[in-house]
C-alpha positions as CSV (number, residue, x, y, z in Angstrom):
1,M,30.8,19.4,-23.0
2,T,32.6,17.2,-25.5
3,E,33.2,20.2,-27.7
4,L,34.7,22.1,-24.8
5,L,37.1,19.3,-24.0
6,D,38.2,19.0,-27.6
7,K,39.0,22.7,-27.6
8,E,41.0,22.4,-24.4
9,K,42.9,19.5,-26.0
10,D,43.7,21.7,-29.0
11,L,44.9,24.5,-26.8
12,N,47.1,22.1,-24.8
13,F,48.6,20.9,-28.0
14,F,49.2,24.5,-29.1
15,D,50.9,25.3,-25.8
16,K,52.9,22.1,-25.7
17,Y,54.7,23.0,-29.0
18,L,54.7,26.8,-28.4
19,S,58.5,26.9,-28.8
20,I,58.2,25.5,-32.3
21,W,55.6,28.1,-33.2
22,V,57.8,30.8,-31.8
23,A,60.7,29.6,-34.0
24,L,58.5,29.6,-37.1
25,S,57.2,33.0,-36.3
26,I,60.7,34.4,-36.0
27,L,61.8,32.9,-39.3
28,L,58.6,34.1,-41.0
29,G,59.0,37.6,-39.7
30,T,62.7,37.8,-40.6
31,F,62.0,36.6,-44.1
32,I,59.2,39.1,-44.7
33,G,61.2,42.0,-43.2
34,Y,64.3,41.2,-45.3
35,S,62.5,40.4,-48.5
36,F,60.0,43.3,-48.4
37,P,61.8,46.2,-46.7
38,K,59.3,48.7,-48.0
39,L,56.5,46.9,-46.3
40,A,58.5,46.8,-43.1
41,G,59.2,50.5,-43.4
42,M,55.6,51.3,-44.0
43,M,54.3,49.2,-41.1
44,G,57.1,50.6,-38.8
45,G,56.0,54.1,-39.6
46,F,52.7,53.6,-37.7
47,E,53.8,54.6,-34.2
48,V,53.2,57.0,-31.4
49,A,56.2,58.0,-29.3
50,N,58.1,55.0,-30.6
51,V,55.3,52.7,-29.6
52,S,54.3,50.6,-32.7
53,I,50.5,50.8,-33.3
54,P,50.3,47.4,-35.1
55,I,52.1,45.7,-32.2
56,A,50.0,47.7,-29.7
57,V,46.8,46.5,-31.3
58,V,47.9,42.8,-31.3
59,L,49.1,43.1,-27.7
60,L,45.8,44.6,-26.6
61,V,44.0,41.6,-28.0
62,M,46.6,39.3,-26.4
63,M,46.3,40.9,-23.0
64,Y,42.4,41.0,-22.9
65,P,41.8,37.3,-22.0
66,I,44.5,37.6,-19.3
67,M,42.9,40.7,-17.8
68,L,39.6,38.9,-17.7
69,K,41.0,36.7,-14.9
70,I,41.9,39.6,-12.7
71,S,39.7,40.2,-9.6
72,F,39.9,43.5,-7.7
73,G,39.0,41.7,-4.6
74,E,42.2,39.6,-4.9
75,I,44.3,42.7,-5.7
76,F,43.4,44.3,-2.4
77,K,44.9,41.3,-0.6
78,V,48.4,42.2,-1.7
79,K,49.0,44.3,1.3
80,K,48.8,41.2,3.5
81,N,51.7,39.6,1.5
82,P,54.3,42.3,0.7
83,K,57.4,39.9,0.4
84,P,57.0,39.2,-3.4
85,L,56.7,42.9,-4.1
86,V,59.8,43.8,-2.0
87,L,61.8,41.1,-3.7
88,T,60.8,42.4,-7.1
89,L,61.8,46.0,-6.3
90,I,65.2,44.9,-4.9
91,V,66.0,42.8,-7.9
92,N,64.8,45.4,-10.5
93,W,66.4,48.4,-9.0
94,A,69.2,47.4,-6.7
95,I,70.7,44.5,-8.7
96,K,69.6,44.2,-12.3
97,P,70.9,47.5,-13.8
98,F,74.3,47.0,-12.2
99,T,74.8,43.4,-13.1
100,M,73.9,44.2,-16.7
101,A,76.5,47.0,-16.8
102,V,79.2,44.7,-15.4
103,I,78.4,41.8,-17.7
104,A,78.2,44.0,-20.7
105,W,81.6,45.6,-19.9
106,I,83.3,42.3,-19.3
107,F,82.1,40.7,-22.5
108,M,82.6,43.7,-24.8
109,R,85.9,45.0,-23.3
110,I,87.6,41.7,-22.6
111,F,86.0,38.6,-24.2
112,F,85.0,40.3,-27.5
113,A,87.7,43.0,-27.5
114,Q,89.4,41.6,-30.6
115,L,86.2,40.9,-32.5
116,I,84.4,44.3,-32.2
117,P,85.8,47.8,-32.9
118,F,86.2,49.9,-29.7
119,E,83.6,52.5,-30.5
120,L,81.0,49.9,-31.3
121,Q,81.9,48.1,-28.0
122,S,80.9,51.3,-26.2
123,E,77.7,51.7,-28.0
124,Y,76.7,48.0,-27.5
125,I,77.5,48.4,-23.7
126,A,75.2,51.5,-23.6
127,G,72.4,49.6,-25.4
128,M,72.6,46.7,-23.0
129,I,72.6,49.1,-20.0
130,L,69.4,50.6,-21.3
131,L,67.9,47.2,-21.4
132,G,69.0,46.5,-17.8
133,L,67.4,49.8,-16.7
134,A,63.9,48.9,-17.9
135,P,62.3,45.9,-16.2
136,C,59.2,44.5,-17.9
137,T,55.7,45.7,-17.7
138,A,52.8,44.1,-19.6
139,M,54.5,41.0,-20.9
140,V,55.0,39.8,-17.3
141,L,51.3,39.1,-17.3
142,V,51.7,36.9,-20.4
143,W,54.5,34.9,-18.7
144,T,52.5,34.7,-15.5
145,N,49.5,33.4,-17.3
146,L,51.5,30.8,-19.2
147,A,53.0,29.7,-15.8
148,K,49.5,29.5,-14.3
149,A,50.5,31.8,-11.5
150,N,48.8,34.8,-9.7
151,I,47.8,37.4,-12.4
152,N,46.3,39.7,-9.7
153,Y,49.6,40.0,-7.9
154,A,51.5,40.4,-11.1
155,L,49.4,43.4,-12.1
156,V,50.2,45.1,-8.8
157,Q,53.9,44.5,-9.3
158,V,53.7,45.9,-12.9
159,S,51.8,49.0,-11.8
160,I,54.2,49.9,-9.0
161,N,57.2,49.2,-11.3
162,D,55.9,51.6,-13.9
163,L,55.7,54.4,-11.2
164,I,59.2,53.7,-10.0
165,I,60.6,53.8,-13.6
166,L,59.5,57.5,-13.7
167,V,61.7,58.2,-10.6
168,L,64.7,56.0,-10.9
169,F,65.2,55.4,-14.7
170,A,66.9,58.7,-15.4
171,P,69.3,59.0,-12.4
172,I,70.5,55.4,-12.6
173,G,70.8,55.6,-16.3
174,A,72.8,58.8,-16.1
175,F,75.2,57.3,-13.6
176,L,75.8,54.0,-15.5
177,L,76.2,55.7,-18.9
178,G,78.3,58.5,-17.5
179,V,75.9,61.1,-18.8
180,T,75.8,64.1,-16.4
181,T,73.1,66.1,-18.2
182,G,70.3,65.6,-20.7
183,F,69.5,61.9,-20.0
184,P,66.0,61.6,-21.3
185,V,63.0,60.0,-19.7
186,P,60.5,59.6,-22.6
187,I,57.3,60.1,-20.6
188,A,55.2,59.7,-23.8
189,T,56.7,56.3,-24.6
190,I,56.0,55.1,-21.0
191,F,52.5,56.6,-21.1
192,Y,51.4,55.1,-24.4
193,S,52.9,51.7,-23.6
194,V,51.0,51.5,-20.3
195,L,47.9,52.9,-21.9
196,F,47.9,50.3,-24.8
197,Y,49.3,47.3,-23.0
198,V,47.7,47.6,-19.6
199,A,45.1,50.3,-19.1
200,I,42.9,49.8,-22.2
201,P,42.7,46.0,-22.0
202,L,42.2,46.2,-18.2
203,V,39.2,48.5,-18.5
204,L,37.7,46.5,-21.3
205,A,38.2,43.3,-19.3
206,M,36.9,44.6,-16.0
207,T,33.8,46.0,-17.8
208,T,33.2,42.6,-19.5
209,R,33.8,40.7,-16.2
210,H,31.3,42.9,-14.3
211,F,28.6,42.5,-17.0
212,F,28.8,38.8,-17.4
213,V,29.3,37.9,-13.8
214,K,26.3,39.9,-12.9
215,N,24.1,38.4,-15.6
216,K,25.5,34.9,-16.1
217,G,27.3,34.1,-12.9
218,L,31.0,33.7,-11.9
219,S,31.1,30.0,-12.8
220,W,29.8,30.5,-16.3
221,F,32.2,33.4,-16.9
222,E,35.3,31.5,-15.7
223,N,34.6,28.1,-17.1
224,K,33.0,29.0,-20.4
225,F,33.5,32.6,-21.5
226,I,37.2,32.9,-20.6
227,K,38.0,29.4,-21.9
228,K,36.7,30.3,-25.3
229,L,39.1,33.3,-25.5
230,E,42.2,31.8,-24.1
231,W,43.7,31.0,-27.5
232,F,43.9,34.8,-28.2
233,T,47.0,35.0,-25.9
234,P,49.4,32.5,-27.5
235,A,48.1,33.5,-31.0
236,G,48.7,37.2,-30.2
237,L,52.2,36.3,-28.9
238,L,53.1,34.7,-32.2
239,I,51.7,37.6,-34.3
240,T,53.6,40.0,-32.2
241,L,56.8,38.1,-32.9
242,V,56.1,38.1,-36.6
243,L,55.7,41.9,-36.5
244,I,58.8,42.5,-34.4
245,F,60.9,40.5,-36.7
246,I,59.4,42.1,-39.8
247,F,60.5,45.4,-38.5
248,Q,64.1,44.1,-37.7
249,G,64.5,41.5,-40.5
250,A,67.0,43.6,-42.5
251,K,69.3,44.3,-39.5
252,I,69.3,40.7,-38.5
253,I,70.5,39.6,-41.9
254,A,73.0,42.5,-42.1
255,Y,74.7,42.0,-38.7
256,P,74.4,38.3,-37.9
257,F,77.8,38.0,-36.2
258,H,77.5,41.0,-33.9
259,I,73.9,40.1,-33.1
260,I,75.1,36.7,-31.8
261,L,77.9,38.3,-29.8
262,I,75.5,40.8,-28.2
263,A,73.0,38.1,-27.5
264,I,75.4,36.1,-25.4
265,P,75.7,38.5,-22.4
266,L,72.0,39.4,-22.7
267,I,71.1,35.7,-22.3
268,L,73.5,35.3,-19.4
269,Q,72.0,38.4,-17.7
270,T,68.5,37.1,-18.1
271,Y,69.2,33.8,-16.5
272,L,71.3,35.4,-13.7
273,I,68.5,37.8,-12.8
274,F,65.9,35.0,-13.0
275,Y,67.8,32.8,-10.6
276,I,68.5,35.6,-8.2
277,G,64.8,36.1,-8.0
278,Y,64.2,32.3,-7.9
279,I,66.6,31.9,-4.9
280,G,65.3,35.0,-3.2
281,A,61.7,33.6,-3.5
282,K,62.8,30.3,-1.9
283,I,64.7,32.1,0.9
284,L,61.7,34.3,1.6
285,K,59.3,31.3,1.3
286,I,57.1,32.9,-1.3
287,P,54.5,30.5,-2.7
288,Y,54.7,29.6,-6.4
289,A,51.7,31.8,-7.5
290,E,53.6,34.9,-6.4
291,A,57.1,33.6,-6.9
292,A,56.6,33.1,-10.7
293,P,55.8,36.8,-11.5
294,S,58.5,37.9,-9.0
295,T,61.2,36.0,-11.1
296,F,59.7,37.0,-14.5
297,I,59.5,40.8,-14.0
298,G,63.2,41.3,-13.5
299,A,64.3,38.8,-16.2
300,S,62.1,40.4,-18.8
301,N,62.6,43.9,-20.3
302,F,60.5,46.9,-21.1
303,F,62.0,46.9,-24.6
304,E,59.9,49.8,-26.0
305,L,61.4,52.1,-23.5
306,S,64.9,50.9,-24.1
307,V,64.6,51.3,-27.9
308,A,63.1,54.7,-27.5
309,V,65.9,56.1,-25.3
310,A,68.6,54.5,-27.5
311,L,67.0,56.3,-30.5
312,I,67.0,59.6,-28.7
313,L,70.5,59.4,-27.3
314,F,72.4,57.6,-30.1
315,G,70.2,57.5,-33.3
316,M,68.7,54.8,-35.5
317,E,72.0,53.5,-36.9
318,S,73.9,53.3,-33.6
319,G,75.2,50.2,-32.0
320,A,73.2,51.1,-28.9
321,T,69.9,50.9,-30.8
322,L,71.0,47.6,-32.3
323,A,71.8,46.2,-28.9
324,T,68.3,47.1,-27.6
325,I,66.8,45.4,-30.6
326,V,68.8,42.2,-29.9
327,G,67.2,42.3,-26.5
328,V,63.8,42.1,-28.2
329,L,65.0,39.2,-30.4
330,V,66.2,37.0,-27.6
331,E,63.6,37.8,-25.0
332,V,60.6,35.6,-25.9
333,P,62.4,32.3,-26.5
334,I,64.4,32.8,-23.2
335,M,61.3,33.8,-21.2
336,L,59.4,30.7,-22.5
337,S,62.3,28.6,-21.1
338,L,62.0,30.4,-17.8
339,V,58.2,29.7,-17.7
340,K,59.0,26.0,-18.2
341,I,61.6,26.1,-15.4
342,M,59.2,27.6,-12.9
343,K,56.4,25.1,-13.8
344,K,58.8,22.2,-13.6
345,N,59.9,23.2,-10.1
346,K,56.6,24.3,-8.8
347,D,56.7,21.9,-5.9
348,Q,59.8,23.7,-4.5
349,F,57.6,26.7,-3.7
350,C,55.0,24.8,-1.6
351,F,55.4,26.6,1.8
């Protein structure tokens, strides 16, 4: 019992200073990527449909302990509480893509017009629009877990969102980018992302859960087995960050000023969408457990999809691809701040 308490204290200490570990991971990854470009290129070459295999493996390990907490019995209760799902769909598809397009245009064409060449402005706008078109999938479960909210409901939101991406991603993207034909929907990228980040860890977790609950009991499974694996999630998050920044280290060093300029509207958009969801959840009187994932899924982005489409449409060296990569760079620190905001204001969602 004492040993278990000590481990929980260590985990709390780790979580408490997670922002510091994130900053160190970013610096470490950037240093390695810039100093050893051949290593970054070699590791970046291991991918399927623009989905990085090293990142996929780490995310699978990171998602596994979260998936262990999911109960199918709780998932089936979602139909009794549709308001969080409705809020998510409205924010993701009726609001987010259009606010991102407007904010990107205002900053690039007006505020930064004298700082960035016109053609690059257009490419950066396109990249930011692609980010706004792709609400997050698996990482929402990580933010929901850190916020100690309803993982079961978050999984349903993520699953439905993935299906809607297949239908609405292309037409809204074509409209906002002004592309009349040939706007791609990389089905393979979506398929492998969902497979690696959601399906495989979910199947492994559900098999594990069934076996141990049946043989050891639910109490042992939740209070001992899951507790021993919880550190996988924050550790996996940090390793993921190191890998991402290894792959992008050279670009970060090469384009520091433009990266800062691109990050400003992306950060503004993230907080705007978060607070739209936040206010919507309060108006609809959605309890905290479901309000948290409802705010996170729109604020966060499906960056693999955004990067893949930018590569297909504009190429590796384009400003659009750089803008989607900046979205990856700013997302984790910002989302951690949103997790803190939700936890701090948890009492406002007691209905």
